Each structure stands twice: as C-alpha cells, then as structure tokens.
N, C-alpha and C positions, 0 to 999 in steps of 0.2 A: 435513385442511385443507391438506395439503402443496401448495404452489405456487398455491393458490387466491387470487384477488384479492379483497380484502375492503375495502369502503369503510365507514367508521364516522363517522356524524355525531355531534356532541357529544363528539368524541374527547378533548377536553382535560379533561373533567369527571371526577368521582370514579369513576363507572361506566365511562365511555368509555375512560379510560386503562387500566383493569384489563382490559377486553375486548380492547383493542388489544395489550397485552403478552401476554395468553393466546393470542391468535390467532397472533402471531409465534412463540410457543413451540411451537405446533402446526404450524409450517411455512408459514403464510400470508404473503402479501405485502399490506401494509396501506397504506391511505390515511387520513390523519387529517384530518377535516374539522370545522371549528369556527367559531363566530362570533367567538370571541376570537382576537386576533392571534398570541398567543404560547403555545405548549404549556407545561405545567408542567415544572419541572426534572426532568431524567432521562428524560422520556417518549421523546423522539426517539432518544436513545442506546439505550434499552431496545428500541426497535423496529428499530434497525439502519439502516445507510446506504441500504438499498433503499426504506425507507418514504418515502411522499410526504406532506408536511405542507402543508395548505391552510388558512391562518388568514384571519380577516376575511370569512368567507363568510356572507352573509345568506340563509339557506335559505327565508325567507318570500318571497323574490323568485324567481320561477320561472326567470328568465334566469340569475341567479346560481347557482342550484342546477344548472341545465343546464351552465353553464360549469365548475363543479366536477367534475361527473361526466365531462364531456369531457376534463378534465385527467387524471383517473384513467385513463381508457381510453387516452389518448395516452401516458401513462407506462408502463403495464403491458401494453397491447395488448388489453385486454378487462376485463370485470368479472363476477365470479361471485356476490358476496354484497354486499347492502346492509343495514347494521344502523342503524336509525333510533333513535338515543339522544337526539338534540337535543330539549330540552324545558325546562319550568320549572314552578314551583309557586307558588300563592298561597292563603292562607287568608282568605276573606272571606265574611261572610254576605250574603245578598241585600239586606238592609236597608242594609248599609254599603258595598255595591259599586255601581259605576257601569258603564256600557257599556264603558268602557276596560278594566276588569278582564277582562270576558268576551271581548272582542276580543283582548286580549293572550294569554290562555290558548289561544284558538283558533289564533292565528297561530303561537305558539311550539311548541305540542304537535302540532297536527293539520296545519296548512299546511306546516310543515317536512317532515313525513313524506310528505305528498302530493306536494310538488314534487320531492323527492329520488327518490321512487319512480317518478314519471312519467318523469323524466330517465333513470333507470337501466333502465327496462323493456326497451328494445330490446337492450341489451347483456346483460341477464340472460337473455333469450330465446336469444340467440346462444350463451350459455355451455353450454346443454344441461342444466345442473343448477343453474340460478339460484336464489338464495334471498333473501327479504326477511324480516328479523326486526324487529318493532316493539316499542316499550316502551309497554305499556298501564298499567293500575293496578288493583290489587285494590279500591282505594277508589272506583273508577268502577262497580263491580258493584252496590254499595249505598252511596250517598254519605251521609256524616255532615254535620251542620250545619257551615257554613263551607266546605264542599268543592265547592259548586256550580260555580263557574267552571272549576276544575281537573278535576273529575269529568266535567263535560259534554264538555270537550275530549278527555279520555282515552276516554270512551265513543265519541266520534267516531273515535278511533284503532282501537278494537275493531271498529266497523262497517266502517271502511276495510280492515282486515285481512281480514275475512270476504268483503267484496265483491271485493277484489283477488285473493284466493285463487281465487274462482270465475272471475274474468276470465282468469286466467293458468294454470288447471289443465291446459289442453291444450297448454301451451308448455314443460312441464318446469320451471316456476318454482313454488316453494312460497312461501307467505306466512303467517307465524305471528306471534303476539305473546306476550310474557311479561307477567304481571300481578304485579309485586312489591307487597309491603306496604311497610313502612318499610325503606329501604335504610340499612345501617350506614355512614354517611359522617360526616366531621368536622362538616359543617354541621348535619346532623340531630342529632348529639350536643349541639352547642351550643344548638340550638333546644329540645331536650327533655332537659335534664341529669338529670332525675329518673327517666327511663325505664329499663327493664331492657334494655340494649343486646344482651344475649345472646339475646333473642328475635327480634331483627331479622334480616333476610336480609343476608348479606355480599355485597359486590360480586363476590368470587371465586365464591361459590355461584351467583349470578345469571349470571355470565359463562359458567359451565360449561353451563348450560341454553341460553343464547343460542348458544353455539358448537356445541352438538349440533344445534340447529335449522338452523344455517348449514351443516352438514356434508352430504356425500353420503349418509351413513347415515340421514338424516331424510327421505328422498325420499317416504315414505308419509304424512308428516304435513303437512297444509296446512289453513289456515282455523282453526287451533286457538288458543284463548286459554288459556294455561297459567298457573295460579296458581303463583307462587314466593314464598311468604309467610313462610318461616322458621318461627318458632314463635309468631308474633303471634296 
C-alpha cells in the first residue's frame, strides 16, 4: 500500500477509523471522508499531517460526492483506492416500518457507495491498479426478521459490487465487497450487552481483509463477496 492514495468514506466511524489507521501504517496516503463534521479524537494525529480530512460531506448527493473526490485528487494528484464504509443500520419489521425507513437505508448504504464510486471511476481507471472495496453484510445473504430495510439495501450493495466489477474489469480496476456479521464496536456492545463479544469480528480483523482487497496483490480478485464473520 506504500504511497497509494486511499479515500475512505465513513472514515470517522468505528470501522472507518481503524481502516484509516491501518492503511497509514502500511504506507498509504489517506483521505478521511465523513458526513460528520469532526473526526474522533486522535484520528487525524494517527493518520499524520499528510492526511486529508473532509467532514460534512453528504454522499447521498452526487454533486457533493463528486466534489469530495475532486478534493482528494487535487490534494494527492490521483486516486488508487476507494473504500465505501459509509452506512447505517435499523432494525424494523415490515409491519412497524414505513417508506421512510426503507428510503433511508437505501440512501445511506447504497446511494452513498454508488455516488462515491461513480465519481471515483475515472481516477481509478487512470491509476492502473484501481480498487473499490464495499461493505456488504452477511445478514443480507439470508435476512432475519426485522432486517428487511437494512438487508435489502445491503443486498443492493452486493449487486452493485458484482455489476461494477464486470463494468470495470477491462480497465484494471477491481471491485469487491466484504460481508461482515456483527462487528465488535462499542455501539453494538451497548445494544447487545448479553452477547458473546468474542464471537464477533473485530474492526482490526475486518480491516486486514479490506486492505488486502485494496492492495496490488489482490489484482486477480474482482466481483467477490467475501464473508468475514468471525465466529458467529
């Protein structure tokens, strides 16, 4: 990953911040893109002075996504990797949900990845070894009760991954997705205090797979939906 330019959406979150730090440790130059205005304490310092921080970016707006990617390219002179982590979760049964829940999950999980990927495509093609890594969900392979809005949106991410991989396979750009189970984050621990946290996948474990897919060594892997489920 040495000197590769990596743009990470949802970079302020529990997974995004771990991926960003790990990418920097591997020698990457990173852009931290997030809807939130301010990164968590210590993230910018950990990523170094060269890192670009772009807060307050609404990736559900195509123009805003394009402006963010343009800012990355202006800062670093190009773009090699896009990691689409921006997303969200809700648990609602169909009986208790309305159209707003389904629309929100679509916009937060699928539209963000779509807009960022579209904006990044010309620059990833120019890289010669461009990479897109999306975050799908193991729960979208077979959805449980109450998972409808979220699983439907993440299933859309899976299909986007496969379709875009085919679209870009002649351009030296690979497109893959990781499919985590429950990620071991503080929020998930609060929501499920009686669970066995040891069975969940850690952000560090997930980041390792993401960064492999983002690396030049993963040039033969594209269109893959890779379960990273820990021991769930």
